[in-house]
C-alpha positions in Angstrom: 0.3 -15.1 -42.9 -0.2 -15.9 -46.3 -3.2 -15.4 -48.9 -4.2 -17.0 -51.9 -1.4 -15.6 -54.7 -3.9 -14.6 -57.0 -5.5 -12.0 -54.6 -2.0 -11.2 -54.0 -0.6 -10.9 -57.3 -4.0 -7.9 -58.3 -3.6 -6.1 -54.8 0.3 -5.5 -55.5 -0.7 -4.6 -59.1 -4.0 -2.5 -57.7 -1.9 -0.7 -55.0 0.5 0.2 -57.7 3.4 -1.8 -56.1 4.3 -3.4 -59.7 3.3 -3.8 -63.2 1.5 -7.6 -64.4 4.6 -7.8 -66.4 6.7 -7.7 -63.3 4.7 -9.8 -61.1 4.3 -12.8 -63.8 8.1 -12.4 -64.0 8.6 -13.2 -59.8 5.9 -15.7 -60.0 8.1 -17.7 -62.2 11.0 -17.6 -60.1 8.4 -18.5 -57.1 7.2 -21.5 -58.9 10.9 -22.7 -59.9 13.0 -22.3 -56.2 9.8 -23.8 -54.8 9.1 -21.0 -52.0 6.1 -18.8 -51.1 5.7 -15.8 -53.2 5.4 -12.6 -50.7 9.4 -14.4 -50.0 10.3 -13.5 -53.7 8.6 -9.9 -53.6 10.5 -8.9 -50.5 13.7 -10.2 -51.8 12.8 -8.1 -55.1 12.4 -5.1 -53.0 8.8 -5.0 -55.0 7.6 -4.5 -51.7 8.7 -4.5 -47.5 7.8 -6.5 -45.1 5.8 -4.3 -43.0 3.8 -3.1 -46.2 3.5 -6.5 -47.1 1.5 -6.9 -43.6 -0.9 -4.3 -44.7 -1.3 -5.8 -47.8 -2.6 -8.9 -46.2 -4.6 -7.4 -44.0 -6.5 -5.2 -46.3 -7.1 -8.7 -48.4 -8.1 -11.0 -45.5 -10.1 -7.8 -43.9 -8.5 -8.4 -40.4 -7.8 -4.9 -39.4 -4.4 -4.0 -39.3 -2.4 -2.4 -35.8 1.5 -1.0 -35.8 2.6 -1.4 -31.9 6.2 -0.4 -32.7 6.2 2.8 -30.6 3.3 1.7 -28.3 3.1 1.3 -24.4 0.6 -1.3 -23.4 -1.4 -0.8 -19.9 0.8 -3.9 -17.8 -2.7 -5.0 -16.8 -4.0 -5.8 -20.2 -0.9 -7.1 -21.6 -0.1 -10.1 -18.9 -3.9 -11.0 -19.9 -1.8 -13.2 -22.2 1.5 -15.1 -19.9 4.5 -14.7 -21.6 5.5 -17.9 -22.2 2.3 -18.3 -24.7 2.9 -14.8 -26.0 6.6 -15.6 -27.0 5.5 -18.9 -28.5 2.9 -17.9 -30.7 3.5 -14.4 -31.4 0.3 -13.2 -29.8 -0.1 -10.1 -27.4 -3.0 -8.6 -25.6 -3.1 -4.9 -26.5 -6.2 -3.3 -25.2 -9.5 -4.4 -23.4 -13.0 -2.9 -23.4 -15.5 -4.6 -21.3 -15.1 -7.7 -22.7 -13.8 -7.4 -26.0 -9.9 -8.2 -25.9 -8.0 -6.9 -28.8 -4.8 -9.1 -29.7 -2.5 -8.2 -32.4 -0.7 -11.6 -34.2 0.9 -12.8 -36.9 -1.6 -15.2 -38.1 -4.8 -14.5 -37.2 -6.1 -17.7 -38.8 -4.5 -19.6 -36.0 -8.0 -20.3 -34.2 -7.0 -22.4 -31.9 -4.6 -20.1 -30.0 -7.6 -17.6 -30.5 -9.9 -20.3 -28.9 -7.6 -20.7 -25.8 -6.9 -17.3 -25.3 -10.7 -16.5 -25.1 -11.3 -19.9 -22.9 -8.2 -18.4 -20.6 -9.1 -14.9 -20.3 -13.0 -15.4 -20.3 -13.3 -12.7 -23.3 -14.4 -12.3 -26.8 -10.9 -12.3 -28.2 -11.0 -9.9 -31.3 -7.9 -10.8 -33.7 -5.6 -8.0 -35.5 -3.1 -8.4 -38.1 0.7 -7.0 -37.0 4.7 -7.2 -37.7 6.7 -8.8 -36.3 8.5 -5.5 -35.2 5.1 -4.8 -33.2 5.6 -8.2 -31.9 9.2 -7.8 -30.4 8.2 -4.6 -28.6 4.9 -5.9 -27.0 7.1 -8.5 -25.9 9.6 -6.7 -24.0 7.1 -4.8 -22.0 7.0 -8.4 -20.1 9.3 -7.6 -17.4 8.6 -6.9 -14.0 8.1 -3.2 -12.9 12.2 -1.9 -12.2 11.1 -1.5 -8.6 9.3 -5.2 -7.7 12.4 -6.9 -10.2 14.9 -5.2 -7.8 13.3 -6.2 -4.5 13.3 -9.8 -5.5 17.0 -9.5 -6.8 18.1 -8.3 -3.7 16.0 -9.9 -1.5 17.2 -13.4 -3.2 20.8 -12.8 -3.0 22.2 -9.2 -3.0 22.6 -9.5 0.9 25.6 -11.4 0.6 27.4 -8.6 -1.2 30.1 -7.7 0.9 30.2 -4.0 1.2 33.7 -2.4 1.5 35.0 0.0 4.0 36.3 3.4 2.1 39.6 3.3 3.6 40.3 0.6 1.9 38.6 1.2 -1.5 42.3 2.8 -2.8 44.2 -0.7 -1.9 41.1 -3.4 -2.9 43.1 -6.0 -4.8 41.9 -6.5 -8.6 41.5 -10.1 -8.0 38.4 -9.6 -5.5 36.7 -7.2 -7.1 37.0 -9.2 -10.6 35.5 -12.1 -8.1 33.1 -9.5 -7.0 32.0 -8.5 -10.4 31.0 -12.4 -11.2 28.7 -12.5 -8.0 25.3 -13.5 -9.8 23.1 -10.3 -8.1 25.6 -7.9 -8.8 25.1 -9.5 -12.6 21.2 -9.7 -12.4 21.4 -6.2 -11.0 23.1 -5.0 -14.1 21.3 -6.8 -17.0 17.9 -5.8 -15.3 18.7 -2.0 -15.2 20.0 -2.4 -18.7 17.0 -4.0 -19.9 14.4 -1.8 -18.3 16.5 1.1 -20.1 15.9 -0.6 -23.5 12.1 -1.3 -22.7 12.0 2.4 -21.5 13.9 3.7 -24.4 16.4 5.4 -22.4 19.2 7.2 -23.9 21.2 7.0 -20.8 21.6 5.5 -17.5 23.0 7.3 -14.6 24.3 5.4 -11.6 25.0 8.0 -8.8 26.6 7.4 -5.4 25.2 9.4 -2.1 26.2 9.6 1.1 23.5 6.1 2.4 22.5 4.8 -1.5 23.0 4.5 -4.9 20.6 6.7 -7.1 19.6 5.0 -10.4 18.6 7.5 -13.0 17.5 7.2 -16.7 17.0 9.7 -19.4 14.5 8.9 -21.3 13.2 11.8 -24.8 15.6 14.0 -23.2 14.7 14.3 -19.6 16.3 12.8 -16.4 13.8 10.8 -14.5 15.0 9.3 -10.8 13.9 5.4 -11.5 14.9 4.3 -7.8 17.3 3.4 -5.3 19.8 0.5 -4.0 21.2 -0.3 -0.8 25.0 1.4 -0.9 26.3 -1.9 -0.4 26.2 -3.0 -4.3 27.6 0.2 -5.6 31.5 -1.4 -5.9 29.9 -4.9 -7.4 27.7 -3.0 -10.1 31.0 -0.5 -11.2 33.3 -3.3 -10.9 30.9 -5.6 -13.0 30.7 -2.8 -15.7 34.3 -2.2 -15.6 35.0 -5.8 -16.2 32.5 -5.5 -19.4 34.0 -2.2 -20.5 37.6 -3.8 -20.6 38.0 -0.9 -17.9 41.2 -0.9 -14.9 39.2 -2.6 -12.2 41.8 -1.4 -9.4 41.8 2.2 -10.7 39.5 4.8 -8.4 41.0 8.1 -8.8 40.6 8.5 -12.2 38.1 9.1 -14.9 37.9 6.2 -17.3 36.4 6.0 -20.7 35.0 2.6 -22.5 32.0 0.3 -24.4 30.8 -2.1 -24.9 27.2 -4.1 -26.5 24.7 -6.2 -25.5 21.8 -8.0 -27.3 18.2 -8.0 -26.2 15.2 -9.6 -28.1 17.2 -9.4 -31.2 18.8 -6.0 -31.0 22.0 -5.2 -30.9 22.9 -2.0 -28.5 26.5 -0.2 -28.4 27.0 1.1 -25.0 29.1 3.7 -24.5 30.5 4.1 -20.6 32.2 7.0 -18.5 33.1 6.2 -15.2 34.2 10.0 -13.3 35.3 9.7 -9.7 33.1 11.8 -6.9 33.0 12.3 -3.4 30.5 9.1 -2.4 32.4 7.3 -5.2 32.6 6.5 -8.8 29.7 7.8 -11.0 28.8 5.6 -13.8 27.2 7.2 -17.0 26.0 4.6 -19.9 24.6 6.0 -23.1 22.7 3.4 -24.9 23.1 3.6 -28.8 21.4 1.0 -31.1 23.2 -0.2 -33.7 22.3 0.5 -37.4 19.7 2.9 -36.3 21.7 6.2 -37.7 20.1 5.5 -41.4 16.6 7.4 -41.1 15.3 10.1 -43.4 15.6 13.9 -42.5 12.6 14.3 -42.8 11.8 12.1 -39.7 14.3 14.2 -38.0 12.1 17.2 -38.5 13.8 18.9 -41.4 11.0 20.1 -43.4 10.5 22.9 -46.4 12.9 25.2 -48.2 15.3 24.1 -45.2 15.7 20.4 -46.4 15.6 21.2 -49.5 18.7 23.6 -49.0 20.0 20.5 -47.7 19.8 18.4 -50.2 21.1 20.6 -52.8 24.1 21.5 -50.7 25.2 18.1 -49.8 25.2 17.5 -53.7 28.1 19.6 -54.1 31.7 17.9 -54.7 33.3 20.1 -52.4 32.9 22.6 -49.0 32.3 22.2 -45.7 28.7 21.7 -44.1 28.3 22.1 -40.6 25.8 21.1 -37.8 26.0 22.9 -35.3 24.0 22.9 -31.3 24.9 22.1 -27.8 25.9 18.4 -26.2 23.0 16.0 -26.9 21.2 17.7 -29.6 21.4 15.0 -32.1 23.9 16.5 -34.4 25.8 13.2 -35.0 22.7 11.5 -35.9 21.9 14.2 -38.8 25.7 13.8 -40.1 25.2 10.1 -40.3 21.6 10.9 -41.8 23.5 12.6 -44.2 26.0 10.4 -44.9 23.6 7.2 -45.6 22.2 9.5 -48.5 25.5 10.1 -50.0 26.4 6.4 -49.3 27.2 5.0 -53.0 29.4 2.9 -54.6 30.8 5.5 -56.6 32.2 7.3 -53.9 34.8 6.9 -50.7 33.6 7.9 -47.6 35.8 8.6 -44.7 35.1 9.7 -41.2 37.0 10.6 -37.9 35.2 10.3 -34.5 34.8 10.1 -31.0 33.5 7.9 -30.7 31.9 6.0 -33.3 28.6 6.2 -32.4 26.8 3.9 -35.5 28.4 1.9 -38.0 27.5 1.8 -41.3 28.5 -0.7 -44.1 31.1 0.7 -46.7 31.8 3.8 -45.0 35.5 3.8 -43.9 35.2 4.8 -39.5 38.5 5.5 -37.6 37.9 6.1 -33.7 39.8 8.9 -32.2 42.8 7.7 -29.9 44.8 10.8 -28.4 46.5 8.6 -25.9 48.4 7.2 -28.6 48.6 10.6 -30.6 45.1 9.8 -33.1 43.7 13.3 -32.2 41.3 14.7 -35.1 43.6 16.6 -36.7 46.1 13.3 -36.9 43.5 11.3 -38.2 42.1 13.7 -40.8 45.8 14.4 -42.4 46.4 10.9 -42.6 42.6 10.4 -44.3 43.5 12.9 -47.1 45.7 10.5 -48.2 43.2 7.6 -48.3 41.3 9.4 -51.8 38.4 9.9 -50.0 35.6 11.9 -51.7 34.0 12.8 -48.6 35.1 13.0 -45.1 32.9 13.5 -41.9 35.5 15.2 -38.7 33.2 14.0 -35.5 33.9 17.9 -34.4 35.9 20.7 -35.4 37.3 21.3 -31.3 40.6 23.0 -32.0 42.4 25.8 -34.9 44.1 22.8 -36.1 41.4 20.9 -36.9 39.6 23.7 -38.4 42.4 24.6 -40.7 42.8 21.1 -41.9 38.8 20.8 -42.6 38.4 24.2 -44.6 42.0 23.0 -46.0 40.1 19.7 -47.1 37.2 21.2 -48.5 39.1 24.0 -50.6 40.7 20.9 -52.3 38.0 18.9 -53.7 36.2 17.2 -51.1 33.0 17.3 -49.3 33.8 17.6 -45.3 31.0 17.2 -43.0 31.5 18.1 -39.5 30.0 19.9 -36.3 30.4 22.5 -34.2 29.7 23.9 -30.4 27.3 27.2 -31.0 23.9 28.5 -30.1 23.1 29.3 -33.4 23.7 28.9 -37.2 25.2 32.3 -37.7 27.1 31.8 -34.6 29.4 29.1 -36.4 30.9 32.0 -38.5 32.5 34.0 -35.4 33.5 30.8 -34.1 35.6 29.8 -37.2 37.0 33.4 -37.0 38.2 32.6 -33.6 39.8 29.9 -34.9 41.9 31.8 -36.9 40.5 30.7 -40.2 40.5 33.6 -42.5 36.9 35.3 -44.0 38.1 34.3 -47.6 38.6 30.8 -47.2 35.3 30.7 -45.0 33.3 32.2 -47.7 35.6 30.1 -50.2 34.0 26.9 -48.7 31.5 26.8 -46.3 28.2 26.4 -48.2 25.8 25.7 -45.3 25.3 25.9 -41.2 22.2 23.6 -40.0 21.5 24.7 -36.0 19.0 21.8 -33.8 17.8 20.9 -31.2 15.4 17.9 -29.8 11.9 18.3 -28.8 9.7 15.9 -27.2 7.0 14.9 -29.3 3.1 14.6 -28.1 1.4 11.3 -27.9 -2.0 10.9 -29.7 -5.1 11.8 -28.0 -3.0 15.7 -26.9 -6.0 17.9 -25.4 -6.6 20.8 -27.6 -5.6 24.2 -26.3 -6.0 27.6 -27.4 -3.7 30.5 -25.6 -5.5 32.8 -23.2 -4.8 36.7 -23.5 -2.5 37.0 -20.4 -0.2 34.2 -22.1 -0.2 35.8 -25.8 0.6 39.4 -23.9 3.3 37.2 -21.8 4.7 35.8 -24.8 4.5 39.3 -26.7 7.3 40.8 -24.0 9.9 38.3 -25.0 9.2 36.7 -28.7 8.6 39.0 -31.7 5.4 37.3 -32.0 4.1 39.3 -35.0 6.9 37.5 -37.1 6.5 34.3 -36.3 2.5 34.7 -37.1 4.2 36.4 -40.5 5.8 32.9 -40.8 3.1 30.9 -39.8 1.5 32.1 -42.7 3.8 32.1 -45.1 4.4 28.6 -44.9 0.6 28.0 -45.0 0.0 26.3 -41.3 -2.6 28.5 -40.5 -5.2 31.0 -42.5 -4.4 34.4 -43.1 -7.6 35.8 -41.3 -6.3 33.7 -38.0 -4.9 35.2 -35.1 -2.8 34.2 -31.9 -6.0 33.8 -30.1 -7.8 31.4 -32.4 -4.9 29.3 -33.7 -5.3 25.8 -32.4 -2.4 24.3 -29.9 -2.0 21.3 -28.2 -1.2 20.0 -24.4 0.6 16.5 -23.5 -2.6 14.4 -22.2 -1.3 11.8 -19.7 -2.5 8.4 -20.1 -1.4 4.6 -19.0 0.5 4.0 -22.1 2.1 7.3 -22.0 2.5 9.1 -18.4 4.0 12.2 -19.4 1.9 12.9 -22.6 5.0 12.9 -24.6 6.9 9.9 -26.2 10.3 10.2 -28.9 11.7 13.5 -30.2 12.2 15.1 -33.5 14.1 18.3 -34.7 13.8 21.4 -34.9 16.0 23.3 -36.8 17.5 26.8 -38.4 19.5 26.3 -42.2 21.8 29.2 -43.0 22.7 29.3 -46.6 25.9 30.9 -47.5 24.7 33.2 -50.0 26.4 36.3 -52.1 25.3 38.4 -49.2 26.1 36.9 -46.1 29.6 36.2 -48.1 29.7 40.2 -48.0 28.8 40.4 -44.5 31.5 38.1 -43.4 34.5 39.6 -45.7 33.4 43.2 -43.8 33.9 41.4 -39.9 30.1 41.2 -39.4 28.7 40.5 -36.1 26.5 37.4 -35.7 23.4 39.2 -35.2 23.9 41.1 -38.3 24.6 37.8 -40.2 21.5 36.8 -38.5 19.4 39.1 -39.6 20.6 39.1 -43.1 19.7 35.1 -42.8 16.0 36.0 -42.1 15.5 39.2 -44.5 16.1 36.1 -46.7 13.5 33.8 -45.2 15.8 32.2 -43.0 13.5 30.1 -40.5 14.9 30.1 -36.9 14.3 27.6 -34.5 12.0 29.0 -32.1 9.5 29.4 -35.6 10.6 26.1 -36.7 8.9 25.0 -33.4 6.0 27.3 -33.4 5.6 25.5 -36.7 5.2 22.1 -35.2 3.6 23.2 -32.2 0.7 24.4 -34.9 0.5 21.2 -36.6 0.1 19.2 -33.2 3.4 17.4 -33.2 4.7 18.9 -29.7 3.6 21.6 -27.5 4.5 25.4 -27.0 5.6 24.8 -23.5 8.1 22.4 -25.2 9.1 24.6 -28.2 10.1 27.7 -25.3 11.9 25.2 -22.7 14.0 23.7 -25.6 14.8 27.2 -27.2 15.7 28.8 -24.1 18.3 26.0 -22.8 
């Protein structure tokens, strides 16, 4: 939606996006090229597209709504038929009595508004929104997964020929290829993936049991049973996924790994596929990775305060070792990608050795490990050192050889980023010692260790909650709540005169848009900087608990404490923090 150039110019200046001189210069460019002023403002990076929409909403007096992360109730969404919503970029998102609030890219489109008013018999209240918001809403138009599968299966999946168990290993590859290309099978796989994207699932599990197939999605870190399918379609589904992933169709006894890409509503996703033989057939797990989603600020990941400052300070070092630690699936690699995105400048050469490459980043040289041809982490890292890198990212330190090479690279003038599987930041040091890294090499190279977990975030409208006396007593038996309270006061998230009985927390509140009361995830962290006192402990062969205690004395906030800070800030709930830190 375009606004008068003079009003837009004045608003840009009033909100300090640019100066009068620069705006006049941009206006001249706009006139010379005969293109709208808005386009040149975005091209010159004076303002982002989303901020421009918000500014236009302010100028015109039309309320702005952001639907990028909203789940719209299906009965409200379908008031405007999908073809009309797509053609005119208009979606209904809220209904109160006869008032229907609709999000649009052009609220001046009075003809469309009048048409919606007549068709819905509602008073239409237009709201300005962004293209991303419209895209997210349009994705939600699909039928519910159960209804859609019932229609697909009734429409033709009965024709899929079941394969008898005793003939599985002898099934000809050509027959499997033909089955993978049958229309009902293609529709089933496409629908599974489309609904996984709509529900923002990170993983799709397809698990054969005795008489059926169980489909599960991992959403915000939690697995959910989505539906069951007839057992007779299992072979076709697996064959279809193998075809997409370029895997061997006639191999049913050995695990296989592959990957493929899909595009949905303009968004691209990379899928990592793992196929594993189990008693009732082959189990498939597909991990969905949105392409280009690695570059978020560390603040958005959940890092804050002194921990954030320590990471920013240490990644500016020209050499040394930086480790991100935690269990599988806690977001370690994504944090490394965020750090690389910060460091990604034309003046530096960044190279990676990964297994697998989760996101591709422009200007970074990324290498996929291939053990079957001899390209291991160690061999890849050894070869990379001859490529004149300034910064090296090793996806994971798994063995003594890789650990030794990483430390050596850090010692000889490279900044090395990597991950380790340990439960705490302090646990990384005994792990390196177990890999035969000498203590004097650890203190010479290791700069910082960050441990993390992912917690679910509360949806808006969460319920207020205060701890009951029995809950406080139960917490005190398992945790040092006096120390946690001191940290909360030191970080100024609670007042000095508050205690556990009068600190306001929040609990999840279920709604149509957010059934579980949680949506999306963020990290909780503990960041261990290798200070002089920690170095002395390492040289003396101190235990993990001794290193942990010293770090806490020096002000390190533990993951549990960071979780409680976020619970007080009503980002998450206490139950979610305890669930994640217990794992």
